C-alpha positions in Angstrom: 104.1 80.3 84.3 101.7 81.8 81.7 99.9 85.0 81.1 96.1 84.5 80.8 94.1 85.9 77.9 91.1 86.0 80.3 93.0 88.5 82.5 92.7 89.1 86.2 95.2 88.7 89.1 97.7 86.0 89.8 96.3 82.5 90.0 98.2 79.4 91.3 97.1 76.0 90.0 98.3 72.5 90.7 96.7 69.1 90.9 94.8 70.1 94.0 92.5 72.4 92.1 90.0 71.3 89.4 90.1 74.1 86.8 86.8 74.5 84.9 86.0 76.4 81.7 82.7 77.0 80.0 82.9 78.2 76.4 79.6 79.1 74.7 78.4 81.2 71.7 77.3 84.6 72.8 73.7 83.9 72.1 73.5 81.1 74.6 74.8 82.9 77.7 73.0 85.5 79.9 73.5 89.1 78.6 74.4 90.6 82.0 77.8 89.7 83.4 76.4 89.3 86.9 73.8 86.8 85.6 76.5 84.9 83.8 78.5 84.5 87.0 75.4 83.4 89.0 74.6 80.8 86.3 78.2 79.5 86.1 78.8 79.2 89.9 75.6 77.2 90.6 77.2 73.8 89.7 80.4 74.7 91.6 78.4 75.6 94.7 76.1 72.5 94.4 79.3 70.3 94.2 80.6 71.7 97.4 77.2 71.3 99.1 76.9 67.7 98.0 80.3 67.1 99.7 78.9 68.7 102.9 80.4 72.2 102.5 78.0 75.1 102.8 79.3 77.2 100.0 77.6 80.4 98.9 77.9 82.9 96.1 79.6 86.2 97.0 78.7 88.5 94.1 80.2 89.4 91.7 82.5 86.4 91.2 83.6 84.7 94.5 82.5 81.6 96.3 82.7 81.7 100.1 82.3 79.4 103.1 81.5 81.4 106.2 83.4 84.4 105.0 86.4 82.5 103.6 87.0 82.3 99.9 87.0 78.8 98.4 87.0 79.9 94.8 86.9 82.7 92.3 85.7 83.0 88.8 86.5 85.0 85.7 85.0 85.9 82.4 86.1 87.1 78.9 84.9 87.6 75.4 87.3 86.1 72.9 86.3 86.2 69.3 82.8 84.8 69.0 83.0 82.9 72.3 82.0 83.8 75.8 84.3 82.3 78.4 83.7 81.6 82.1 86.5 80.1 84.2 86.8 79.0 87.8 88.0 76.1 90.0 87.2 73.7 92.8 89.6 74.0 95.6 90.5 70.6 96.9 93.6 72.0 98.6 95.9 75.0 98.2 99.6 75.5 98.8 99.7 79.0 100.3 103.4 79.0 100.9 104.1 78.2 97.3 101.7 80.9 96.1 103.5 83.5 98.2 106.9 82.3 96.9 106.0 82.9 93.3 104.3 86.3 93.8 106.4 89.3 93.0 106.5 91.4 96.3 108.8 94.1 97.6 109.9 92.4 100.8 110.0 89.1 102.7 107.8 90.7 105.4 105.1 91.3 102.8 105.5 87.7 101.6 104.9 86.5 105.2 101.8 88.7 105.3 100.5 87.2 102.1 100.8 83.7 103.6 99.1 84.8 106.8 96.2 86.5 104.9 95.6 83.5 102.6 95.5 81.2 105.7 93.0 83.6 107.4 90.7 84.4 104.5 90.8 81.3 102.2 89.6 77.8 102.7 89.7 74.5 100.9 87.8 71.2 100.8 90.6 69.6 102.8 90.2 72.3 105.5 86.4 72.0 105.6 86.3 68.2 105.5 89.4 67.4 107.5 90.8 65.3 104.7 91.7 65.6 101.0 88.8 64.3 98.9 89.3 62.0 95.9 89.8 64.2 92.8 88.0 61.9 90.4 85.0 61.7 92.7 84.8 65.5 93.0 85.0 65.8 89.2 82.2 63.2 88.9 80.0 65.2 91.2 80.7 68.4 89.4 79.8 66.9 86.0 76.5 65.7 87.4 75.8 69.1 88.7 76.6 70.7 85.3 74.3 68.3 83.5 71.5 69.2 86.0 72.1 72.9 85.6 72.2 72.8 81.8 69.4 70.4 81.5 71.4 68.3 79.0 73.4 65.0 78.9 77.1 65.8 78.8 79.1 64.2 76.0 82.9 63.8 76.0 84.4 65.1 72.8 87.8 65.1 71.1 89.7 67.9 69.3 89.8 67.7 65.5 93.2 67.8 63.7 92.5 71.4 62.8 91.8 72.3 66.4 95.0 70.5 67.5 97.0 72.6 65.0 95.4 75.8 66.2 96.1 74.9 69.8 99.7 74.3 69.0 100.0 77.7 67.4 98.4 79.3 70.4 100.7 77.5 72.7 103.7 78.9 70.8 102.2 82.4 71.0 101.4 82.3 74.7 104.9 81.0 75.5 106.6 83.8 73.6 108.5 86.5 75.5 106.5 89.1 73.4 103.3 87.9 75.0 104.6 87.1 78.5 106.4 90.4 79.0 104.2 92.9 77.1 103.4 96.1 78.8 100.1 97.7 79.5 96.7 96.2 80.6 94.7 96.8 83.7 96.7 96.7 86.9 94.9 96.4 90.2 96.3 97.9 93.4 97.6 95.6 96.0 97.2 91.8 96.2 93.6 90.5 96.1 93.0 87.9 98.8 89.3 87.8 98.1 86.5 90.2 97.1 86.7 92.2 100.4 90.4 91.7 101.4 93.5 93.2 99.9 97.1 93.6 100.9 99.2 96.7 100.1 102.8 97.7 100.7 104.7 101.0 100.2 107.5 103.1 101.6 107.5 106.9 102.2 110.6 109.1 102.6 110.1 111.8 105.2 112.6 114.3 106.8 113.2 111.9 109.8 113.8 108.8 107.7 111.9 106.1 105.8 108.5 104.7 106.8 107.6 101.3 105.5 104.0 100.1 105.7 102.1 96.9 105.0 98.3 97.4 105.1 95.5 94.8 104.9 92.0 96.1 104.2 88.7 94.3 104.8 85.6 95.8 103.2 87.4 99.1 102.7 88.6 99.4 106.3 92.0 98.7 107.9 92.1 95.1 109.1 95.8 94.9 109.9 98.8 97.2 109.5 102.6 96.7 110.1 104.8 99.8 110.4 108.6 99.7 110.3 111.5 101.6 108.7 114.5 103.8 109.4 113.3 106.5 111.9 113.3 107.2 115.6 110.2 106.8 117.7 110.2 107.0 121.5 109.0 105.2 123.5 109.4 102.1 121.3 105.9 100.8 122.3 104.4 103.7 120.4 104.7 101.9 117.0 102.5 99.0 118.2 100.1 101.5 119.7 99.7 103.3 116.4 99.2 100.0 114.6 96.5 99.0 117.0 94.8 102.5 117.0 94.2 102.6 113.2 92.6 99.1 112.9 89.0 99.5 111.9 89.5 102.9 110.4 89.0 103.9 106.8 92.1 104.9 104.8 91.2 108.6 104.6 94.2 110.6 105.6 92.3 113.0 107.8 90.7 110.2 109.9 94.1 108.4 110.2 96.0 111.5 111.2 93.4 112.5 113.8 93.6 109.0 115.5 97.5 108.9 115.3 97.7 112.4 116.9 95.6 111.1 119.8 98.2 108.3 120.3 101.0 110.8 120.2 99.3 112.9 122.9 98.3 110.0 125.1 101.8 108.4 125.1 103.9 111.5 124.8 105.5 110.1 121.6 108.6 111.7 120.2 109.8 111.1 116.6 112.2 113.7 115.3 111.5 114.5 111.6 108.4 112.2 111.6 104.9 113.6 112.3 101.7 111.8 113.0 100.6 113.0 109.6 103.5 111.2 108.0 102.3 107.8 109.3 98.8 108.7 108.0 100.2 109.7 104.6 102.2 106.4 104.4 99.2 104.3 105.1 96.9 106.2 102.8 99.5 106.2 100.0 99.8 102.4 100.2 96.2 101.9 99.1 96.0 104.6 96.4 94.8 103.3 93.0 97.4 102.4 90.5 100.2 101.8 92.9 
């Protein structure tokens, strides 16, 4: 496990992904970040297409196949270099990814697996078989040469570069680097550009409300409510979950819809109001949580 200098969310890599990095002097890359991503993803997209997969760029930095993510990219400025990173997804172990993520509950872990399966795809999934890794790399290198208009040459690190790499390895493996505080933290778990998973708990007079929320393009795509409280009849919880799907995460909109469910089903929940469920859902997606 390493902490990337490029930054961003958690990324899982094994032999079934081809990790690619472009490192250029600043003067040789497009000035606008959006243009850099568009430039960098073209060989990735063309590689997929040559393998019969209709991949498209989802600005700013995702690659999709019919709405499912098949790769993300990142960028950073380090010293005098401009870095662009990404991968080709031959296959992906969603269960292992969910196991290594730090989440608050096993229910949330299950929801991560479900969401990855629903909103991600791979070359194996699209083709029906696992493609040969070396053949995919060969296609990608040909696409890079075509995009850059240059013949690619394989190089080797100099002794000075090897020594510098060893020193950086030592730094990036240190506890000081791995466990340093601070930096930008994103709310929730990012599945792809439009999809995030959130989890929280809210203490109210009638008990504890636990909520797992998945949003798609800023609206509630799925929600799971549980906790230590009384709600009668019991079917009311599923009715609330169903009623809020498709809504925004604004408290007022959520509370109004949940009150409708309370009235329609005659729900009773001592010490827990419709507004409490709305607050719990809205709280889960608040920035910085």
